[in-house]
Each structure stands twice: as C-alpha cells, then as structure tokens.
N, C-alpha and C positions, 0 to 999 in steps of 0.2 A: 440494437444496443446489447441485448442478451447474448447473442452469438459472438459479438466482439469481446464481450467480458470473458466468455468462456475460453475463447482463443488465447487471449492474454494470460489467463490463469493457468494455461497449460505450458507456457513458456518458462524456461529456467531463468531465474534472476536473483539469486541470493546476493546479498550486498557485496559489491565489487565484482560480481560475475553477471552483470546486467546485459551482456553482449546480445543474447537472443532476443530479449525484449526490445532493446534499442534498434537492432537491425530490422526487426519486424515493423516497428513504428516508422522508421525512416523510409522504408520502401512504401509503406501505406500512405504516408502524408506528403511525400516528395512531389507528386503532381499538383498539389494544391499550395505548396509553400513558395514564398518568394525568396526566402533565405533559410538555410538549414545547415547546422554545423555541430560537430561534436567538440566539446572543450577538453582541456587536459584531464579533468576529473572523470570525464565520461558522460556528462550531462549532454542530452540532445536539445539543442536550442532551435526553435522554429519560429520564423516571423511571417505572418500572413498579412500582407498589406490589404487595406480595405478602402472603400470609397470614402468613408467617414473616418477621420482621425480624432480620437477623443483629446480633450484638453490635457489630461494626464495619461502617460503611457501605462497601458494595462498589460499585466503579465498573469497568466494562469500557470500554476505549478502542480505537478503530481509526481510522486516518486515511482521509479520503475522496480526498485528492489523489494525483496521479500525476505522474511526470516528464514533461516535454515541452519545447516550444520557444516562443520568443517573438520576434515580428518587431521588429527594431531599425531597419531603414532599407530603402529601395528604391533600386536603381541606376538610372541613366539608361536602361539597356537593359531595365529591368522585372524584373530578378531581385531576390529578397528576401534580405537579410542578416538573420541571426537569432543569438539566443543560446540557451543551454540553461537550463531551469528544473529544478533538481535535478541530482543526479550522474549524468551520462550519458557513457559511453565513446564518443568520437567514432568509433572504428573500426566500431561496429555500425550507424551510421546512414547511411553513404554509399549512395546509390542507393535509399533507402527512400522509400516513398510517405507523404505526410502530408495531413492535412485541416486547413485554416486557418480559425479563427474560428467563430462560430455558423452561418455560411453553409456551412461545410465546403468551402471552395474547395480543389480538389485541386491538389497539387503533388508534385514529386519533389526530393529532396536531391541536388544535383549537385556536381561538382568537376572540376578540370582533366582533360582527356582524358589517358589513360595514355601515348599516343605523344608528348604534349607535356611529360611530366614527366622532369626530369633524373635522372641516376643517383643523385645524393646525396639528392634529394627522395624517392626511393623507399624510402630507408632510415628515414624518419621517419614518425610517425603525423600524418596531416593535422590542422591546427588548424581550429577552428570558423571562424576568419576567412578560411580558404581555401575554405569551402563557401558554397553559396547554395541557395535554393529556387526552382525553375523552375515558374511557374504557367502558362507558355505566353502570357505578355503580350508585346505587340509593343514596348512601351516603358513608361517610368515612369508616364505619364499613364494608360495602359491598366490597369496594375497597381493604380493608386490608385482605380479605379472599384469594386474588390471587396476591397481589403486596406487596413487602417489600421495605422499604427505602434502596437505594443502588443498587436496580436492574438496569441492563442495558437495553437499548432499541436499536434495529437495525431498519433501514428503511425496510419496507416491499416492496421489489423491486426485482422481478425475472429477470434473465438474458434474454435478447431478442435480436436476430439478426435482423437487419433491413438495408434498403438502400443498398448501394454499398459496402458490406463487413464490416459493422460496428456492434459493440456489445454494448448494453446498459446494465449496471449492477451496483449495488452498490459495493464498495470495490475492484474495478479494481486496485486501489492504496491500497495495493501493492500485491494483489493475483497474478498479472501477474509475479512479481518477484519470488514469491514462486513457481509458475508453472514452470518457466524456471529452477529453481534450482532443482526441483523434476526431471525434464526430464534429466538434466545434470548427476545427480546421477544414474538414471536408464539406460540412453543410451549414456551418454557423452564419451569423449575420455578417453583412459586408462592412466590417468595422475593423480598423487596424488593431492588431493584438499580437503579443508575443506569448509563446508557450514553452515552458521549461519542463522537460521530462528528466527528473533529477535522479541521482544515484546516492546510495549509502545513507538513506534517511534512517534505516532501521538501526544504524550503529552510531547515531549522534548527529543527524541531519547535516552530513558533511558536504553533500553536493550542492545544496540549494543556495548557500552563501556565494560561492563563485558564480553561479548562474545569475543571481540577482545582481551581483556586482557588474557583470557583463551587460545585462539588459538595461539596468538603471530604471526600473519602473517607478511610477508614482503611486500606483495601486497594484497589489498582488492578491490574487484569490487562490488559496490552497484548496485543492480537491483531494479528499482523503477518505479513508475508512476510520471509523471510531468505535470504541468499545460500547456494545450494547449491554445493559445490565438488567434485563427484564426477566431473568430466570427465576423459577420458583425458589422461595426462601430468601431472596434478596430484599433487604430492608428498602422501603419506598424511597428514601432520600439518597440511596446509592444506585438507583436503576438507570441513571444516565440518559438513555434513550432506547427506542424500540424499533426494530425492523418493521416496515409496513406503514409507518406513521410519517413518512416523507423525508425530505432532506433535513439533515441536522445542521442548525446554525449556531455554533458555539460562540459565546461572548468572551470565553477565557478558557485556557488550559494551563498546564504546568510549564509551558514554553512561552506563552504570549498572552497579553490582554489585547483582544482584537480592537481595531480602530472603531470607535462608536459610530462615526459617520458611515463607514463601510458596512458595518453590521446593520445599522438602521435601514440603509438603502436595500440591502439584501432582503430584509424582512418586508419592506414595503413593496418591492418588486414581487416577492412571493404572494403577498396578500392581493395586490392589484391584478395579478394573473391567475389567481385560483390555484396556485401550486401548493401542494401539501408540505408543510415544514414543521419542525419541532425544535425545542430548545435542547441543548445539552445540559441536563439538570444537575450533573455532578462534575466538579472540576477535576479532570484527570488526564493523563497522557500528555503528549506534545507532538508538534508537527514541524514541518519546514517553516512554518510562519515565524517561529521564534528566531530563526537565523535570518530569514529574509527581512524581518522587521528592523534588524539592527545593521543592515547593509548600507554603505555609503552614508548619506546624511539621514537615513531612516526612511522606511517605506510604510505606507498605510496598508495593513493587511486585513483580510477577512478569510473566512473559510466556509466551504459547503462540504458536508461529510455524509457518508453512508453509515447507518447503524449496522454493526457487524457483531453477531454473537460468536463466541469461541475464537476471537481474534488471535492471530499469531499461533494457530494451531493447524493440523492437517485438514480440519473440517470447519472452516469458517462458514457462516450462514448469514445470508442477507436477503432482503425482499427485492424481488425483480422490479416491482412497480416503483421502488425508490430510485432505481437507476435512471428512469425517465424523468422523475421529479428533479433529480440533481442536474441532469442535462438541461432540462427546460429552464430551471432557475439560472444556471450559468449563462445560457443563451440570452435570456431576458435581461439579466444584469449588464451584460455586454451592450445590448441595445440601449439600456438606460444611460450607460456611460457615454454612448455615442449620441445621445440626445433624442433617441427615438422613443416616442411615447406610446405605450400599449400597443406596439406593432405585433 
C-alpha cells in the first residue's frame, strides 16, 4: 500500500488536469475490471463483478485531483502571476518550489524581500496578488517560450518517510483513497461493486455527481483525506483527529450528515475486526459525499478517511499504518454488505 500511495502522490493531478492519475489507474486496474470507462467529466468508472451481489448496489468513490496553481499572466519582466486551484493557505506556499505544466518547468514562489516590507505589511498574511513564480526568465518573451497562460503548477515535493512511521507527500488527499480502491479492485473480496475515481473535487465536488448519477448506487462510501488538528496549541475541541489512531469515521461534515445506518455498520465492522478507528471530533470540511448523497432519489453515504496534517500544502503528513486500517475497513465493510460474517 505504501509504495502505491507514493507512486500516486508523484503524479500530476491538479483539478481538471487529472490525466496522469487517470491513465495510471486505468492501466493498473484494467486486467481486473469487468467494465471501465471515462465519462464526459473525466471520471474513471470501474465495475468489478463479483460472485456475490449485494442487495443494494455499492459504490466506492475517491477523487483523483489535488490542489495546485494555475498561471494567469506573465509580467514584462518574465515573472508568472498565478491563482490557486482549490483551497490553499497562502502562508504555506511562500518560497516553495513548483513544477509548471507537462514539461515540469521549475520555478519558485517569490514575494517582496523582507527588508522592503513596511511595518504594517508584516502584520498581514500576503495575498496571492502579491506573489509571483520566478522561472529564471530574462523577460516576458523568454518566459513565453516555455509557459502558456492556463498551465497548471504542482508543488515540487517528493514523498519522504520519516519519524515513527509517517509519510510526507503532496496530494495524500486523496491519493490514499485512490490507492485503497485500486487495491480493492485488485485484491478485494469477490463481491460486486462499482468504483468511481472522480475529478474536480477540490473545486466544488464537481465530478462525483455525474459519476453517482451514472452508477446509481444504493450505498456510497467516500474514501478521503481529512484535516488533522493535533498540532501544539490547538484547543482540544478543535483537534478533529490524529494520524496514527486509525481510520477516521466522520458522522458529519460541512457537506453532508452521513447515513446513520451506514456509519453504524462501519463502526461495527471496525470493532468486530479489531481495526483501529477514530471519530472526527470537529465538524469541518466537505467531501464528494455531499454531492453523491443528493443524486437521483438520494444515496446513503458513509466515509472512511485518513487523518492528514498540513492538508492542501506541499508537505501533507499522514501515518502509514492508517493506510492499512482504511483498506482493511473498506474490505471488511464490502464483505458485510455481501453478507459475509467475520470472514
């Protein structure tokens, strides 16, 4: 699982530019899929028929896209003005290295030098409009040789294992969900299920609605990364969840109140199989569940998430052992939906 997560985190996949991720997943799961197709939005829909067909159609969903940047203009001096794609805290990107477009043109995010900043300016968080990307171009014409308006930019941040079983990487949200679904397709229980690798979640959960509309599930499980708030100085009631304490089972977020029956079954399956799990103790964020839940005549939704520190940054941090807990819980939940007891 770890090597698969690392591989996925190295692929470019800023919202609406998910091609690399989708192509890799398609090639990887094609030998195990009974049906696989890409819809108009760019979602990758996979159906794996099983020997057991649950009473209600089951769909797992995870988004392929990641937050990133998009080039908006080029100054006469050759610097790139940019906007964010998805929710990014501007405080975490100053001075960070980026790779632009399919050619991976290297650049660094710059801002006015500190000795040129006035006293009042230092009291405020810099705006995106105050920043630029420096690619070492001598002028606009030079920059235009390698950059086009509308190019995406990813954070230049390789996966690194460190500490007591932690992984640092960009895009853990939500390449962990994609990795779990890939493994379910390749090695999961022999139970009929659908898998939706969705697009554009980070800019408004845009892909999951059409995917759910096409599949028509009775139950959908969203596999996600979620904000961990266990850093020093965080008030106890705002700590959300912690890496290393197992799969996160939210009962509610800002996009959906999760189906009580599905949530209860997830908890029971975790308890019955000795799988570490934790509550999401602070209501925050949103996922594809909010869109899927309101598709067609309504869908019963649940979520299994990974606790991720510094989410939506160049250096997301998660616990490696949580990855296995999430996969095991998803697999055992699928068995439970197929009527397999403690298998």
